[in-house]
N, C-alpha and C positions, 0 to 999 in steps of 0.2 A: 504494500500500500504506500503510495507516494505521500510525502509530507507536503504541507502547504496549507494555505488558508482554505477552510471549507467553503464551498460555494452552494448557496441555496437561493438562487435568483428568483425573485417574484416581481412582476411588473406592478407598480403602485398605481392602480386605476384612479384613485382619488386625485393624485397629482396630474395624471394624464388628462383627466376631465376638468379639474379645477382651474388650471392655468388658462386654457383657451376659453373656458366658460366665463371666468371673471373678466378677462380682457375683452372678450367678444361682446358681452352684454353692455359693458361701458361704451363700446363703439356703437352698438345698436341704439343705446340711449341717445348718443350724439346725433345719429342719423334721424331718429324719431323727432328730435327737437328742430329738425331742418338744417342741421349743420352737415359738414362734410368731414369724412375721416382724414382727408388730406390737409384740412385746416390745422390739425394738431401735429403735423409733421414739420417741425421746425429744427433745422440742424443746429442753429445757434443755441437754442434752449437745451437741446440734447447734449451738446458739448459742455455747457455750463453745469448741468445737473449730473450727468454721468461722470464727466471728468472731475468735477469737484468732489463727488462722493468717493470715487476711487482714490483720489489724493488723500482725503481724510482717513480712509481705511488704511492706506499705506503708512500714514503717520502714526496711526493707532496701534498697528500690529507689525511684528517682524515679518520679513518676506516668507519665512518658512510657514507661518500661520496662514498667510494669504494663499500660498500654494496648497496647503491642506484643505482650505475652503474650496478652492477651485476643483481639486481632485474629488472632494466629497460631494460636489454638486450632483454627480450622477446618482447619489444615494436617495435623492428625492423622487427619482423615477423608478429605481430598481432597489428592492429590499433584498439584501444579501444575507441577512441574519438568519440563523437557524432557529426553528420553532422550539419553544421550551420542551415540548413533548419529545422531540428528537434528541435534545440534549440530555434529558433524563434517561431516555432509553440507552444512549451511549454510555452514560455513567454506570447504569445498572449492569450493563454487559461486563464492564471491568470489575464491578463489585462481585459479581457471581464467580468470575475467574479467581479473584483473590480469596473469596470465601471457600471455594472448593479446593484450590491448589496452593494457597498461601500468597502473600504479597509479592514474593520473589517471582512468582509465575507471570507477573505483569511486566517483567523486564523487556521482553520483546514487544509486547503489546504497547507499552508506553513509548517506545522508540518510533512506532508507526502512527501514533495519535496525530490527527490533523491539526487540532487546535494547539497553539503554542503554550497557552496557560495549562491546559490539561496535560500536555506532554511533559512540561517542566514539573508539575505537581506530582505526577505519577512516578517520574524518574527519581525525584527527591525522596518520595515515600519508599520506593524500592531500595534506595541507597541507605535507608535507615535513619534519615534525618528525624530528630525528635519533633513531636507535634508542635511545640511552641515555636521552634525555629522555622518549621514549614509554614505555619500560619503567618509569621512575621514576613517571610520572604514573599509569599503569595499576596499578602496585603499590599506590599509595595507595588507589585505588578498590577494589581487591581487599581490602585490609586493613579498610577501613571497612565494606564489605558483609559480610565474614566476621564482624566484631564485632557488627554489627546483627542478623544472622541468629541469633546465639547467645543474644541477650538473652531471648527467650521460654523457651528451654530452661533457662536459669539461674534464671529466676523460678519455674518450676514445680518444679525440683529443690530450690530453697530452701524452697518451700512444703511439699514432701514431707519435708524435714528437720524443719520446725517442727511439723507436724501431730501426730506421735506424742507429742512432748513436751507440747504443749498438751493432748492427750488425757490424759496423766498428771496434768496440772494439774487437769483436770476431775474426774478420779477422786479426787484429794485433796480437792477442794472438796466432792464428794459424800460422802466419808467424814466430813468435818468436820460436814456437815449431819446425818449419822447420829449422830455422837457428841453433838451438841447436843440431839438428840431421843430419847435412850435411854429417857426416862421416858414417851414417847408412842409406843407400838408402831405406831400408824396411819401415822406418818411415816417409819418405818424403811425400808419397801419402796421408796418413791420415791427416797430418798437413796441406797440401795444400787444401784438401777437406773441412776441418773445416773452413779454412780461407775464402774460397769463398762461401760456403754454409751459413755461418753465415751472410754474407752480403745479400745473397738472402733472408734469413728468415727475416732479419730486414726490408729491403725495401719492400718485398712482404707482410708481415703481416701488415705493416703500411698502404700501399696503396690499398691493396685488402680487408682488414678487418677493422682495427682500425679507420682510418680516415673516410671511408664511414659510419661506424656505428655511429661515432660521428655526422656526417652530418645528418643522418636519425633521430637520437635522437633530434638534434637541431630543425629539422623540426617538429617533434612531439610536442616539447615544444612550438613552435610558434603557432601551431594549437590549442593547449590547451589554450594558452594565448588569442587568438582571441575569443575563446568560452567564456572565463571568462569575456572578455570585453562586449560581447553580454549580458551576464547575468547581469553584473554590470549596463549597460545602461538601460537594460530592467526593473530592479528593481526600479531605479530612476524614469523612465518614468511612471511606475505604481503608485509610490508614488505621483508623480506630478499630476496624474489623466488624462494623455493624452489619446486621442481617440486611440483605438487599431489600426486603420488604420494608424495613424501617427506614432505609435510605430513600426509598421511593416516597414514602409518606412525608418524610422530612423535606425533601426537595419540592414536592408539590405544594407545600405550605408557602414557598416563595413565589408561586405562580397564581395563588388564589385571588389576589387583588390586583387588578389592572391599574389601580390608582397609585400604587407605590412605584415610583421610578426605580428605586433600588433600595435594598436594605443594607445599611452599613454593617460591617463586621462588628460583632459585639452587641447586636440588637438595636442599634441606634438608627432611627429613620433619617433618610437624607432630606 
C-alpha cells in the first residue's frame, strides 16, 4: 500500500450552486431595474478594489500564508476529507490486529498507514513510547495542523474585511474626479460611475465571495480537526489495549454533535 495523503474527493454542490446563484441573481436584479450588466463593468473600479484588497492582504500576511490560501481555494469546490465513519473503521481495523496479535503486530501495518498522524502515532506506540510522551508528541502535531488549516480561512476573511473599505476609497476617488471636472460635463459620467461601481465591487466581492469562502474554509479546517482528534484518541486507545468495541463507542462520542468544531485534548471545548 502506497503512502501519501488519503484522497476522498467529493464535489461540494452547495458551492457549485451558491456562487453562480448569488452573483447571477444580483445581475438579474440589475436587469429587472432597467439597468445593464455592462454598466457595472468598470476597469478602473476593479483595479482600485481588487488591487487595493490584494495589497492589504499582502501587508497583513506573509507570502507563505497567501500561497496556502491560494492553494486551499480548491477546497471550497472539492471536499477531500475522509468521512468520520471511514476513519473509525480504519482505526478499529488496527485495534483488532493489536488486540489479537499484540501491539508489535502493527509494525508493518503502521508503516503502510496513509495518514501521517496515524502512521506516526502507531509507529511510536509500536516502539514502546510511554503514553504520556505519545500524547504530548501527538498534541503538538494536532496543534500545528489545526493552525495551518486555519490560515486560508483567515486570509480570505481578512480580504473580505478590507474589500468594502477599499470600495469606499474608490468611491471617494471617483467623487474627487467628478469635482475636478465640474466644468466639463463629458467627464462627469465616468467619474460618477467609478464612484458607485467601486462601492458595488467592494461590498459585492466581500459578501458574495471572500467572506463565504473564508467561512467554507473554516468549516473544512474544523472537519479536519475533528478527524485528527479521532485518530489521536484512537491511537491512544490502541496503545492502552482497549477492546475494539469500547474504542468504537468512545470515538463515536466525538462525532455525535455536529456543532462542536473540535474537542481539545483534555476535554476542553474549542
